Structures are given as C-alpha cells and as structure tokens.
C-alpha positions as CSV (number, residue, x, y, z in Angstrom):
1,M,0.0,0.0,0.0
2,A,2.7,2.5,-1.0
3,G,1.2,6.0,-1.2
4,A,-2.0,5.0,0.6
5,T,-3.5,7.9,2.5
6,I,-5.5,7.5,5.7
7,V,-7.9,10.2,6.7
8,T,-9.2,10.5,10.3
9,I,-12.5,12.2,10.8
10,T,-13.7,13.3,14.2
11,Y,-17.4,13.8,14.7
12,R,-19.7,14.3,17.7
13,L,-22.8,12.2,18.0
14,Y,-25.9,14.3,18.8
15,G,-27.7,13.4,22.0
16,S,-25.0,11.3,23.5
17,G,-22.3,14.0,23.6
18,S,-19.6,11.4,22.9
19,V,-16.9,12.0,20.3
20,K,-16.1,9.3,17.8
21,E,-13.2,9.0,15.4
22,R,-13.2,7.0,12.2
23,E,-10.4,6.4,9.8
24,Y,-10.9,6.1,6.1
25,D,-8.7,4.8,3.4
26,E,-8.0,6.5,0.0
27,N,-11.2,4.9,-1.5
28,G,-13.4,6.3,1.3
29,R,-14.0,3.0,3.0
30,V,-14.0,2.8,6.8
31,I,-10.9,1.1,8.3
32,R,-12.4,-1.1,11.0
33,P,-10.5,-2.4,14.1
34,N,-9.5,-6.0,14.3
35,K,-12.3,-7.7,16.3
36,T,-10.1,-10.5,17.6
37,A,-7.6,-7.9,18.9
38,L,-10.4,-6.0,20.6
39,K,-11.7,-9.2,22.2
40,R,-8.2,-10.1,23.4
41,D,-7.7,-6.6,24.9
42,L,-11.1,-6.8,26.7
43,A,-10.2,-10.3,28.1
44,D,-6.8,-9.0,29.3
45,R,-8.5,-6.0,30.9
46,S,-11.1,-8.2,32.5
47,E,-8.3,-10.4,33.9
48,L,-6.4,-7.4,35.2
49,L,-9.5,-6.0,36.9
50,D,-10.2,-9.4,38.4
51,K,-6.7,-9.4,39.9
52,M,-7.2,-5.9,41.1
53,T,-10.1,-7.1,43.2
54,Q,-7.5,-9.1,45.3
55,L,-5.8,-5.8,46.2
56,S,-7.0,-3.7,49.1
57,D,-8.3,-0.2,48.6
58,A,-5.3,1.1,50.6
59,E,-2.9,-0.7,48.3
60,M,-4.5,0.8,45.2
61,E,-4.4,4.3,46.7
62,K,-0.8,3.8,47.6
63,I,0.2,3.0,44.0
64,G,-1.8,5.9,42.6
65,V,-4.9,4.3,41.1
66,D,-7.7,6.7,40.3
67,P,-10.5,6.8,43.1
68,D,-13.2,6.1,40.5
69,V,-11.4,2.9,39.5
70,I,-11.1,1.9,43.2
71,E,-14.8,2.4,43.6
72,E,-15.6,0.3,40.6
73,V,-13.3,-2.5,41.7
74,A,-14.9,-2.4,45.2
75,K,-18.3,-2.9,43.6
76,V,-16.9,-6.1,41.8
77,R,-15.3,-7.2,45.1
78,S,-18.6,-6.9,47.0
79,V,-20.3,-9.5,44.7
80,K,-18.8,-12.8,45.9
81,K,-19.3,-15.4,43.1
82,G,-21.4,-16.6,40.3
83,G,-23.0,-15.0,37.3
84,A,-23.7,-11.7,39.1
85,R,-20.0,-11.2,39.7
86,N,-19.2,-11.9,36.1
87,R,-21.8,-9.4,35.0
88,Q,-20.4,-6.8,37.4
89,L,-16.9,-7.5,36.2
90,K,-18.0,-7.0,32.5
91,Y,-19.8,-3.8,33.5
92,C,-16.6,-2.6,35.2
93,V,-14.5,-3.4,32.1
94,K,-17.0,-1.4,30.0
95,V,-17.1,1.6,32.4
96,L,-13.3,1.7,32.7
97,T,-12.6,1.2,29.0
98,G,-10.7,4.5,28.5
99,V,-8.9,4.5,31.8
100,D,-5.2,3.8,32.0
101,L,-4.5,0.9,34.4
102,S,-0.8,0.4,33.5
103,V,0.3,1.4,37.1
104,A,-1.9,-1.3,38.6
105,E,-0.8,-3.8,35.9
106,T,2.9,-3.1,36.7
107,Y,2.4,-3.4,40.4
108,I,0.6,-6.7,40.1
109,Y,3.2,-8.1,37.8
110,D,6.0,-7.0,40.1
111,R,4.2,-8.4,43.1
112,N,3.7,-11.8,41.4
113,S,7.3,-11.9,40.2
114,H,8.6,-11.2,43.7
115,Q,6.3,-14.0,45.2
116,L,7.5,-16.4,42.4
117,A,11.1,-15.7,43.3
118,I,10.5,-16.3,47.0
119,N,8.7,-19.6,46.2
120,Q,11.6,-20.7,43.9
121,A,14.2,-19.9,46.6
122,F,12.1,-21.8,49.2
123,H,11.8,-24.9,46.9
124,L,15.6,-24.8,46.2
125,L,16.3,-24.8,50.0
126,E,13.9,-27.7,50.5
127,K,15.8,-29.7,47.8
128,W,19.1,-28.9,49.4
129,R,17.8,-30.1,52.8
130,D,16.5,-33.3,51.3
131,R,19.7,-33.9,49.4
132,L,21.8,-33.4,52.5
133,V,19.7,-35.8,54.5
134,E,19.7,-38.5,51.7
135,E,23.3,-38.2,50.5
136,G,25.1,-37.0,53.6
137,D,28.8,-36.3,53.2
138,E,28.7,-36.2,49.4
139,A,26.2,-33.4,49.4
140,M,28.0,-31.5,52.2
141,G,30.9,-30.7,49.8
142,A,28.5,-29.2,47.3
143,A,26.8,-27.3,50.1
144,M,30.2,-25.9,51.2
145,D,30.7,-24.7,47.6
146,E,27.3,-23.1,47.6
147,W,27.8,-21.4,51.0
148,P,31.5,-21.0,51.8
149,Q,30.8,-19.1,55.0
150,M,28.9,-22.1,56.4
151,D,29.9,-23.7,59.7
152,R,30.7,-27.3,58.6
153,Q,30.5,-28.8,62.1
154,Q,27.1,-27.3,62.7
155,L,25.9,-28.5,59.3
156,R,27.2,-32.0,60.0
157,H,25.4,-32.1,63.4
158,L,22.1,-30.9,61.9
159,V,22.3,-33.4,59.0
160,R,23.1,-36.3,61.4
161,D,20.1,-35.4,63.6
162,A,17.8,-35.1,60.6
163,K,19.0,-38.4,59.2
164,K,18.5,-40.2,62.5
165,E,15.0,-38.7,62.9
166,H,14.1,-39.6,59.3
167,E,15.2,-43.3,59.8
168,S,13.3,-43.6,63.1
169,G,10.1,-42.1,61.6
170,K,9.8,-39.3,64.1
171,P,8.2,-35.9,63.3
172,A,10.4,-33.5,61.3
173,G,11.9,-31.3,64.0
174,A,15.5,-31.7,63.0
175,K,14.7,-31.3,59.4
176,K,13.0,-28.0,60.2
177,K,16.1,-26.9,62.1
178,L,18.3,-27.9,59.1
179,F,16.0,-25.9,56.7
180,Q,16.1,-22.9,59.0
181,F,19.9,-23.1,59.1
182,L,20.0,-23.2,55.2
183,R,17.5,-20.3,55.0
184,T,19.6,-18.2,57.3
185,L,22.7,-18.9,55.2
186,S,20.9,-17.9,52.0
187,E,19.5,-14.7,53.5
188,Q,23.0,-13.7,54.8
189,E,24.3,-14.3,51.3
190,A,21.7,-12.1,49.7
C-alpha cells in the first residue's frame, strides 16, 4: 500500500455527547479495528480487573490508582461469586474502557514476580535439605561450595540429627532446624 492515505474524521454524536473517530482509506472505506484484537484486549483488561479485586483499597491508593477505579473495583469485590460477579466485572470493564490501568498492571506483575522468586528460593532450599539428608557427606561438599561461610561442624550435626530422625520415623523437628539453618545462610548471602 505504498502511497495510501488514511484520513481520520472526528465527529460528535448528537444526543449522547460522545466524540467518535473513524479512519478512512483512500477509497473512502472505513478502516475497522480487528475484532479479535479488541476481544483479546477486553479479556486482558477483565483479567487485570479481576486481579485488582484481590488488592485492598489502601494498596490501590498507595500505587496511585484513580479513586473512580477503586470504587468500581470495590463494587466487583462486593459480589462474591457466580453470574452476578461476572456481569459486574464485565460492566466494570465497560465503564473503565478508556482509563489507564498500567500502574496497577505493573504493580501486580512486580508483586507476582517477587512472590514467584520467593517460592523458587524456598523450593531450592527444600531440595538442598532433602539432598543433605539423603546423600550425607557427598552433598556437604556441594553445600560448602554453595555457601563457603557455612559452619561445617554445625551442618554435619544438623544433617546427622535429621537423618536419625528420618530413619526412626519421628516428626520432622531436626529437618526444620536444618532448613532454617540453610535459609539463614541464603539470607546472609543475599
């Protein structure tokens, strides 16, 4: 479409007071938006507003969300479940169509990313604990490489107690102590 011209015409609808814009190509035909892209945007916006219902009003105020948006999200939050909540959420999406929610989207993404990193670190420490209990001295060398500042004697004592406890079938008190020791080491490292 080299040399194609696009004309944008702005007009006001009488009675409603709203302003509409339409783009026309060089032949005078209206250029319509992609319906699939519009539906995808609405679904993304609906998902974002649904996640915003999990935030408190104070959190939303703190990050700078518009008070009107907070009010609409509170209306959705007040309806607990079922079809009524879905209708309220769709209505909220419609009402907030032109409102910029990028601040809330960024906040939710950062919050989820931070929680994901915490969970991954937790699972890694659990794997280290289990590996130390199962493998014993072989895994201690790898643990010393991971945490060079670690007290080897204390680690050996905690691993021995956890192994004894595991073999006897007792509740996991020593395993918890070993995990807490590893968590303290990883927090000191960070």
